[in-house]
N, C-alpha and C positions, 0 to 999 in steps of 0.2 A: 634400624630405620627408625626414624623420629615419627611420633604419634601426629596426625594431621588434624586441623580443624574440621569437624564434619561438616561445616556450612561452605568452607573453601573447596573440601574434596566434592561434594555434592555440585557445586558451581561448576568447577573443572570438567566433572563428569558429563553434566548437562551440555556443556559446551562441546565436548568431545561428540556425545550424540548428534547435536545439531550438525557440526562440520561432517560427520559421517553420512548424515540424511543428503547434506548438499554433495558429497561427493558421489554417492549413489545416483543421486538425479541427475548429475553430469555424465557418470560412465555406464549406468545400468549394468554392472558387473556383478555376478552372483558372488563374488569374494567380498564386496562392498557391502552387499546385503547381509550376508553372515556377520561381519563385522559389527553392523547396527544391531542386529540382535544378540551379539555378546555384550555390547555396550548397554543395551536395554535389561538384559539379565543382571548385570552389574548394579545397575541403579535400582533395579527392583530387591535385590538382596539387601540393598543399603549399606553396603560396605562391609557385611559380614564376610567370613571365611566362604570360599568357595564350596565347600563341602555341605555347607548349610542350605537346605531347601528354602526357596524364596516363597512365602505364601502371598506375596504381593506381585500381581502381574501385569499392571497398568502400562508401564513402557513397553513391554514385549506385544502388548495387545495393540497399542497404538504404533508402534513400530511396524508390525506386521500389516495394519490397514494403511501406512503412509505409504510402504514400499509397493503395495498393491496399487495404491492410488498413483504413485508415480509412473507405474507401468501402464496405467490407464486400463486396469483390468477389472475395474467395476463402475457401476452407474454412478455412484457418488464421489468420483474421483476429485472433480474439482471443488466440491464442497468441503471434502476432507483436506484438500491442500490448502485452500482459503483459510480454513479453520486453523491450520497448523501455522500459517503465515501470521495470523493473529497473535499468536503465541509467542512468536520470535521478538526479542526487546531489541536486539542489535540492528539499526536500520541497514547496514552495509550487508549483513547476513541475509536480512529479510529480502533486499533488492536482489542479491545473488541467487537466492532460493527461488524467488518468484521467476526471475529469467531462465534459469535451469529447467522449471516445471511448465515454462511458457504461460504464465499467468500474469494478465496485465493488472498491475496495482495503482495506475495512473486514477486519480478522482476524476469522475466525469463532471462535466460542468453542468451546473444546475441552471435550467432557464425559468426564469420567473414570468408570470403572466404580465403583460403590459396593462398597467393600470391607468385608466383615464379619469383623472381626478378633476378635470374641468380647467386645467390650467391656462390653456389657449382660448377658453371662452370669453368672447367680447372683443376679440382682436380682429382686425380685417383679415380677410383672406388673401392670399397671394395674388388673385386676380383683381383685387381692388388697390394694389400697391401702385404708387406712382410709377412711371417709366425711369428705367435707369440709364437713360441715354447720357452722353458727355453735356449736353445743352441744359439739361435738367440738374444735374450735379453743379455746374457753374451757376445758375440761377439760385440754387440753394445756397451755395457759398456766398453769393452778393446778398442775399436776403439775411444771412447771418451777420454778415460784416456791416449791415446798415443798421442794425439795432445795437451796435456796440458805441453809438454816439457820435458816427462820422457824418 
């Protein structure tokens, strides 16, 4: 077996972990949860042999928290899931995971306060405007044409 680039190995295993989390979010199956924990333990070992004990436990801890959050078994479930969504770089995977855990990721429209900067100050109000009858329009048209030198 050929030696693998550590960066490439790490990227592949992280992707497998994220896909395993997505699968668990869809199926909620205990076997998928065990798969997540196995991948997390492999990441924490850092590619060392299986017999060696991992002294790093970040991914196992995060995986346990995310699985609990996916099952909505704790109060901070939505916050944990949103935090995980922020870590996902792939937009398709992010949308799929957000949909699987039923979290809305659409940005909320921001309403700005209406600023009155005096733009219409000095103009006549609509009540002072001339009538818009057909006779008035015809008179206005004749007045414009009379100044053209006719």
